[in-house]
N, C-alpha and C positions, 0 to 999 in steps of 0.2 A: 541726700540732696533735695529730694522732693519734700521732706518734712520741714526743711528750713524756710521754704516759700509759702506764702499764704494760699489757702484754698479758695479758688474763685468759682463762681457759677456763671452759666451762660446768661442768666437774667440780671447780672451785675450791670448797672447803667454805665459804668465806666468803660465797658467794652463796646458800647453802642455809639455810633457817630450820628449826631443830629445836625442838620443844616437848616438854618432859618431863611425864610424869604425876606430879604431886606428891602426896605423902601427905597425907591429910586432917589437919586440925588436931585433935589429941587432948589433952584436959586431963590433967594429971598425976593429979588426984584421981579420974579416971574409972576404973571397974573394968574388968578384962580381959574379963568376960563381955559387957559392953555395948559394948566397943570395936569388935568385929567384927560387931555386929548392924546390920542395915540399918535405917537411920533414914528416916523419912518426912519429907516437906516439907524436903528438903535441896537447896539450889541447887548443882549441880555445874558446874565450868568446862568449857566446850565444847572439844573436841579439834579442832585445825586440820587440815583435809583438803585444802586448796588447795595449789597448787604454790608454791614459794618466790618465783618471779618474779612471780606474781600477787599474793602477799602483799606483796612489796616495792613493787609498783606501786600497790596500793590501800591499803596501810597508812598510817595517819595519822602514826604515830611513826617511820616509816622514815627513816633518815638520808639526807641528800642525797648524801653520798659513796658510799653503797651503790648508789643509783640511777645515779650517774655511772659506777661500776664496771660495773654491768649494761649500761648503754648502750655503754660502751667495749667490752665483750665482743661485743655485737651488731655494733658498728662494725667490730671486727676480723674478724668472720665475713663481713660484707659486703665488706671489703677483700680478704679471701682469695678470695671468689667473683668479685669484680671482676678480681683478678689472673689467676684462671683464665680468665675470659672474654676478657681482653686477650691472654693466651697463645694461647687458641683462635682469636681473631680474627687474631693475628699469623701463626699456622700456616695459617689459611685464606688470608690474603693471600699468603703465600709459595707456597702450592699454586696459587693463581690466577696468580701471576707465572710459576711454572714451566709451567703449562698455556698461558699466553699465549705464552711463549717457544717452547714446542712447536708451538703453532698458527702462530706467525710462521715457524718453520722449515719446517713443512709447507706453508704458503702459498708460501714461497720455492721449495721443491722443486716444488710444483705449477706455479708460474710458469715455472721452468726447464724442466719437462716440456712445458708448453704451447709454450714457445719452441722447444724441440727438435722437438716434433711439427709446429709450423708450418714450421720449417726443413726437416724431412723431407718435408712435403707440397709445399713449394716445390721441393725437389730432385726429387721424383717428377714434379712438373708439368713441370720443365725436361727431365727424362729422357723423359717422355711426348711432349713436343713434338719433342725430338730424334729419338726413335724414329719418330714420325709423319712427320717430314721424311725420315728414311732410308727409311721404307716408301714414301713418295710417290716418292722418287728411284729406289728399286729397282723400283717399279711402272712408272715411265716407262721405265727401262732395259729391263725385261722386255718392255714394249710395243714399244720400238725393236728389241730382239733378235728378237721374234716377227715384226716386219715384215721384218727382214733374213732370217730363216729362210724366210719366205714368198717373198721375192724370190729367194733362193738355190734354193728348191724349184722355182720357176718356171724359173730358169736351168738347173737339173739336168734338168727335163723337156725343155727345149729341146735341151740337149746330148744327152740320150738319144734324142730324136727324130732329131737330126742324125746321131748314131752309127748309128742304125738305117738311116737313108738311105744313110750311107756303107757300111755292111755290104752293103746291097742292091746299091749301086753296085759294090763289090768283088766281090760274087758275080757280078754281070753281066760285069765285066771279067776275071774269073778265066779264062775260056776263052781270052782273048787272051794272057794271061800264060802259060798252058800251051802255047799254040801257039808263042809266042816261045821258050820254053824248049826245046821239042822242035826248033825250028828251029836253035837254038844247038847242040843236041846233034849235029845232022847236019852242022854246019860243021866244016871241018878245023881242026886245032890251030894251023896256021901263020896262019890268017886272023885269029884272035884276037890273036896276037902282033903282027901288022903293022898292020892297019887298024882294028881294033876299039877300040884304046886312044884313038885320036884322036876317036872318036865317043862312046864310053860314059863315059870318065873325066870329061869336063867336066860331064856330067849328074849323075854321082855326087857330084862335088865341090859342084856347085850344090845338090844335095839336102842334103849335109852342112852347107853354109853356111846353108841355109834352116832346117834342123833346129836348129842352134845359135842362130840368130836367134830361132827360135820359143821355145826354152827361155829365152833372155834376156828375151824379151818376156813370157813367163809369169812369170818371177821379178820382172820390173819391175811386172807387173800385181799380183802378190801384195804387193809392197812398197807399191804405191799403195793397194791395198785396206786394208792395215794402217794406212797413214797416214790414209786416209779414216775408218776405224773410230776411230782415236785422235782425229781431228778431231771426229767425231760425239760421242765421249765428252766431249771438252773443251767442245764446244758445249753438251752436256747439263748439264755442271757449271756453265758460265757462265749457262745459263738458270736453274738452281736458285739460284745466287748472286744473279742478277738478281731472281728472284721473292722471295728472302729480303730483299734490299735494298728491293724495292718494298713488301713488308709492313712493314718497319721504317719506311720513309719515310711510308707511310700512317698507321702508328701515331703517329709523331711529328707528322704533319700533323693528325691528329684531336686529339692533346693540345694542339697549338698553337691549333687552332680552339676547343677548349673553354676554353683560357686567354683567347683573344680574346673569346669570348662573356662570360666572367666579367668581363674588363676593361670590355667595353661596358656590362654591367649596373652595374658600379661607377661608370663615368662618368655613366651616366644618373642613378643615385642621387645622385652628387655634384652634377650639374647641377640636380636637383630641390632638393637642400638649399641650393645657391647661390641659386637663384631665390627660395626661401622666405626665406633670410637677406636677400636684396636687398629683398624685399617688406617684411619687418619693418623693415629699416633705413630704407626709404623712408617707411613709416608713422611711424617715430620722428622722422625729419627733418621730415615734415609737421607732426607734433604739436608739435615744438620750434619750428618756424616760426610756427605759430598762437599758441603761448604768447608768443613774442617780439613778434609783432604786437600782441597784447593788452596786453603790458607797455608797448610804445611808445605805444599809444593812450591808456592810462591816464596815462603820463608827460606826454603833450601836454596832456591835460585838467587834470592836477594839477601843472602846472609852477610851480616856485618860483624866483625870481630869485637867491636866495642860493646856489644850486647852480651858477650859471654858465650858459654856453650849453648848450642841450639836445643839440646834436650831439656835445659833448665828454664827455657823461655816459655811464658804462657801465651795464650792466643792473642790477647790484646797487645802485648809487647811485640809479638811477631808481626801483627798488622801495622804497628807503628814503625817497625824496622823496614817492612816492605815499602811503606809510604816514604820514609826517609831515603831509601835506596832509589826509588823512582824519581823523587825530587832532585837528588844528587845527579842522577843521570841526565835529567832534563836540563839542569843548570850547566853541566859539562857540554851538552850538545849546543845550548844557547851560546856559550862562550866560544866554542869552535866555529860556529856560524859567524859570530862577530869578527873573529880573527880572519876567517876566509873572506868576508866582505871587505875588511880593511886592506888585506893583501891584494885583492883584485883592484881596489881603488888605487893603491900605490902603483901597481903595474900599469894601470891605464894612464896615470900621470907621467910615468917615465917610459921612454921608448925602449923596446927590447932590442938588444944587440945581437942575440943569438937565437935562432929558431929552435935549436935543440933544448936550450934552457926553458924556452917558452913551452915546448911540448912536454918537458918533464914536469913543469909546474902544473900544467893542465892535467897531466895524468895523476899527480899527487892530489890535486883538488878533487878530481873525479873519484879517486880512491877514498878520500876522506868523506866525501858526500855519500858514497855507497855504504861506507862503514856506519855513518850516522843514520842513514835510512834503515840499514839492517838492524841497528840497535833499537831504533824506534819501533820497527815491526816486531822485534822480539819482546819489547816491553808491552806492546799492545796485546801480543799473544799471551804473555804471562798474566796480564790483568784480566783478559777474557777468561 
């Protein structure tokens, strides 16, 4: 509708009202001296000082087309402002979308940093545990080495003491060695060549054999010591592995125990829920049984032969039979009341001739009313 009308501007001259100052009416026969003289009691036209829009709005003789053009100009101005507001809103929405994308990107970066930091913390924890295990292993190894050093120190002290004893013994036996050497010096040279070889050489060879055996034994002892040390290191490693496996087994055992406790709690809750459901189902079964017993009792009291044997009738048919019986009894009672009311009306119209007959009728009516009230009470009791 706005596009069908021309667009006007406030500067359009057609929207402005211009009032000219008209010249006063002058008669032709009037002299020039009196033309420019101010006259008194002359009604002058007022000059319009209001704005053109105000004059157009309040003017009586203003055309409808002019008012429409004015409203069209105002509507165009409002449309321009609305377009500017829409563009501003669109720019703000785009800025908000850009800021939202930046926030999502920052949130993703923050999440990645948090994941990296958690991974770094987990790796540091693993390294710390590994270093702690290495430290414990090194500490145990140092303790074992310290014990070996202490044992070797004790052995060294014993060997030094034995060496000192042997030195003292050698110093004591030195005089005998010197005496034998001097004795050998006094022997002739032919004596050593003939008879000394048979006595001294076996001793020397025996000594050489014993020295070789001693060296072999020492080497064997060194190898055995190395094997023992390797065995101790292997035993230490096996102990460490056993301790690690024990810790892992204990951890798995604790996790399994926690899972077992959780399963036990779930089983207990499931048993409680089962017991509650069984109790509710038992109550429902008891309620349904009581309802069926009441229906069967009502069917026995309200039995109709048209439905056939009572044993072959189902529950719904029994309820229909009870309903039909009650409706039949209610209809019978209604008819009896109508007959009683009609009889009482006839008796009121005709004068009674005998008091005994009147008393008998009253007794019959009271008996019928008592019977009907008793039937109604029995029906209400059976329905309850």
